[in-house]
N, C-alpha and C positions, 0 to 999 in steps of 0.2 A: 504493500500499498504505500503510494507516495506521500510525502510528509504534508502535512496540511495545516500546521499550526499558524502558518502566516497568513492564511486566510481568516482565522478566526478575528482578528481586529475588523475587517471588513464585513463579517458576518452581524458583528456587534452593533456596526453604524445602519446597516439595512431593517436591524430588529427594532430601531427607532422610528425608520420611515414605515414599516410594516410590522406594528405589533402583534402580537400573539400569532407567528408564525410556528408551526409544530412540522418540521421536515418531514417526510416519509420518501424514503428515495425506492423508486420502482425498477431498478435495475442493477443487482449485486449479484457476485459469485463468491463462492468458497470453492477450494479442491487446491489440488497438487500435481495433477498428471497432463495439465494443458500443454502441449506440444511448442505452443508458443512461447515458453518459459516463464509465464506468470504463475502464481500462486497466492493463495490468501486462505486464512483460517477464520474461523468464526469469532476468534478473539480478537483478530486485528480489524473485522470487519466492526464488532460492539463495540471495540474500541473506539472508531473512527466515528460511530453512531453517536456515541455517548458524548464526545467532544464538543457536537452541535445541539444537546437535547432534541435528537430527532427520535420522533416518535417509533420509527423503526424501519426495515425495508422489506422488500420484495427479493428472497433470494435462491438462485438455483446452483445447481452445477457448472463447472467449466467444463470444456470440450474433455471428453472420457472417451479416448479410442478404443477402448475395450466394451463400450456400454454403457447405458443408464442405470438400470436397477438398483445396483449396489451404490453407486453416485446419490441418486435420488433418496435412499435409504440413510444415507449419511447425511444429507442436507437435512432432512426431517429430524432425524435425532439432534443434530447440532441445533436447529431453529428450537427444538422443544425445550433445550436448555438455558434459553435466553427471557424466560418468562414472559412470550408474547412481543418482544422485540422483534424477530426475526419471522416472517411470514415465508413458510418454504413451497417453491414451486416445484413441480418435477420435470425435467428435460426429456424428451421426446425424440427419437430417430424413428420419421415414417416408414423406413425400410424395416423395422424390427418390431412387432406386433406392437402398434402406438396407443390403440385403444385397451387392450389389456393393459399395459405398463400404465397407463393412465388412471384406469379403474384402481389397480393395486395401489398406485401410491396415494391417490387421493383417499383412498379406504384407511391409509395409514397416518392421513392427516396433511398431506398437501393442499395448498389453497390456490392454486392455479397452476397454469402449464408454460415453458417455455419451448420455443422453437427456434431454430438456427439454420437457416437455409443454405448458409454459406458452408458450415462445418460436415453438415451432413449431407449436401448436396442433394437439393430436391426443390421444387416449386410448390406453391402454395393450392394448388389444383392437384396434388398428388393424391390419389383415391385412398391412400391410407388415412387421411387427414379429416375426409368428411364425418365419419363416424365420430371422430375426436371433436369436432366441431359441434356436432350434434349433443354431444356430450355437454360441452361447455355451456352452448346455450340453455341446455335443461337446467343445469345448475348455477346459471348464470355467474360463469368463472371468468377471470382476466386469463388470456392468452397473451403473452408477450413474444414477439416475434423478430428477430433481427432483419432490418431493413438498410442497412450501413453500406460499406464499401464492400466490394468483392462478389456481388450479385447482380443478376440480372434484374429489370424492375420487373415488381411482385405487386404493385397497388392495384392492380384491376382485378385480379385474384382476389387481394383482401377485401375490396368493396363487394365483390360477388358473394362472397363469404360471409359478410356482414348483412346483406340483403337476406340470404337464405337463413341465417340464424340471430335472430335480433338479440337473441338473450345472452348471447357469447360478448366478450368487452375485449375486442382485438385492439393490442398496443403495437403500433410499428414503432420499432425503437430506432434510436440515433437519428432523430427528428424527422424519421421518413426520407432521408436525402434520396434515396433511389427512385423516388416518384413525387418528391414534393414540388417539381416545376407545374403539375397539374392537379394533384391530388386534395390539394386545399379548396378546388372550387365545389368538390361532390362532398367533402365533409360534413357540412352543415345537414345535409339529407341523409347521414348515416350516424346518429348519435351515439352508437355502441362501438366508433372506431375513434380509437385515441393513439396519442403520440408521445413518446417522452424524449426528453431533452439531453442525452447522454450523447454529444456530439461536441468537438472542441471549437467550430468555426462559430463567432457570433453571427456572420451573414445568413446563415442556416438556421440557427435557433431565432433570431430576429425575423426571419423570413416567416418560420411557422407560428412564433407567437403572434405575428400582426395579421397572419391571413387565416388561420384557425381558430375556431371558437376557442376562448380560454378554458372552457370546460372541458375540451377534449385535449388539453395537453398536460403532460405529468412530469414533475421532476425526475431527473435520474443522472446517476453518476457513472455507470459501468464499473463500480469497482471490482477489481482492483485496478483496472486500466486509468480509473479517473477515482476521485475520493469526495465522498459527501457533502464535506467541507466547500469544497471549489465548485460541486456542481449545483449546490445552494445558493451561493454567491453567486455565481455568474447567471443562473437561471431567474433570479430575483432581478438582477440588474438588469437583465434583457428584458425582462416582463415590464418594469418599471420605464425602460427607455421606450418602447414601443406603446405605453399609455394605458395599462391595466391599473384598476386601482386596487386598493388594499385586500379587500374582499376576494377578488379574482387572483392576486398573487399569493394568498394564503392557500386557496384551493389549488393551485398548479403546484406549489411546493408541497403539499401535503395532504389537505383536506380531502381532495376528490380522491385521490387513492387510497384513502381508508376506506370511502364508501364502496369502491370497487371491490377491494378484497373481503369486504363484509356482504357483499352482495344486495348492496343498496341501489337504489335507483341514483344515478349521478345527478350531480346539481347541473341546472341550465345557469350560467352565468354570461349570458348575453351574446352579441355577435362578435367576431373578430374585430379588433381594434381598426385595422387598416394600416396604410404605410405612410400616414402622414409623420410621425415621430422618428422616420429613418433619415432625414436629409443629413449630407456628409458634409463635414467640415474639410475644406482643402489642406489645411496645414495639419490636421490629426489624421487625414487619409495619407499624409506622406509616410508617418510614423508606423500606420498600420500597414502599408505597403511594404516598408523595410522590415516589421515583424514578421509579416507572413513569409518573406524571402529567408529570414533566417530560420523559420520554424521548420519550412522545407527541407533546408540543410539539416537541421537537427534530427529530422525523423530517417535521415539517412547516414548518421553518424557523424557528420562534420561540425567542426566546432565553427559558428559562425562569426569569428572575430570581428573580422570588418564590416560586415552586415549590422551587427550589432553598435559597431561605431557609428555607424550612419543612423540607427535608431536613435543615439544619443545626440547626435547633433542636429537630426529634426526635433528633438524635444526642446531644443535651445530656442523658445520662443518669446522669451523675457520675462521678468518676474511677473510684469502686470499685465500680459496678456490674458485673455479669457480661456486661453488652452492650457494656462501654466499648471493649475491644479491638476489636470488629467495628465500632463507630461511629468509632474513631480512624481505620480503615482507610478508612469510607467519606470522611471529610472530608479526609484525604491525597490521595485521589483526585480531589475536588473540588477541591482546592487545585492540582493538578497539572494541570486542566482550566483554570483560570484563568491559568496561565503558558504555557498551550499555543497556538501560534500555526499554523492549520491551512494556512498556503500551503505548498504542493506537497507533500500528504497524498494527493492523488488523488482525494478525495472530492468528489462533487457540491455544489456550492454551495446546492442547493435544501435540504438538511440544516443545523441549526445546527451550528456548530463543536465539535468533541470528544466526540462523542455518544459515541464509544467509551468513555470514561472514566465516563460514568452507567451504561452497559452493563457496565463490570467491577465498578462499586459496586452493582448490583443482583445481580450473582453472588456477592459477597461477602456480603451481607445474606443470601441465602438458603442460604448454606453456615457457618453459624455455628459448628458443632461442628468445622469444619476449622480447625487453626491458623493465625493470622495472622501470628506473628514467631517 
């Protein structure tokens, strides 16, 4: 789990702006066998949730090349030791008797279902999923689906499944980026279709929050790939930037997710706010562009020293400039990165160290109308 203590002061500032938030992270994992090198224990996850006074999290296995029954049992047992803080989901492989495994895991205490089309190589029209979706509709279960990178578009099959199974609450993870260009248009007609915010790009998350009704957006971290503190801060900042009010922001960060996992009717929080709050400042856009360039290098393991130097130069707007508070916050995060030691943070060595600080800086730059102090 990446360090998150640097985000806690930012979260306290946001609690002043949105009193009464109770975070509930809808996308977290525990496990130790994922081929990508990440791992997360129950103690690591619950510790991260406790640091932000989170109500809880939906939790499911990481990729398990040997199959999911044992991993699902592990998640259910680990969640049972948290006194209700973790809501266990079972992960299914449509190629391996998914309905039988869903019924077995739900009978043992699972509260929802996780599907990963990239890892298990399937599409949402797989014939093995139809009875699973029917079961989810009958029991009003949340079903969370990977909808990020590495897959073809899946939105049309998702919309069709929501129409056939109105009791199912289908959550497209990672801001639904595989289909976000168009799916927002039909989302109001499918109130059982939801999206989570577990994605690093504020452009995508802001598009989601601006164009999709707020009652259909749920905060998520994708822990241990992200952290609940970072996800809560960035989701709140983006929500406020696009114009959500406090009631809507509280629901996005946790209130709506609790209703879904308890089988209750979701709240209607009104229409999408639209894109009027997304005007770009030309000076901050320079900072953003250099940060994005640096982040691309970091994802490929390259230390972006020269590009981050350009970020610092772009932040030299003058103490009296209206962009100065945001630029100071960016520089603070870059300074934190220079002091940061990646030892033991669980992130694979193929990434340059401290990339989460760059992601945080990008989020600050793209939410300039939300106070930073």
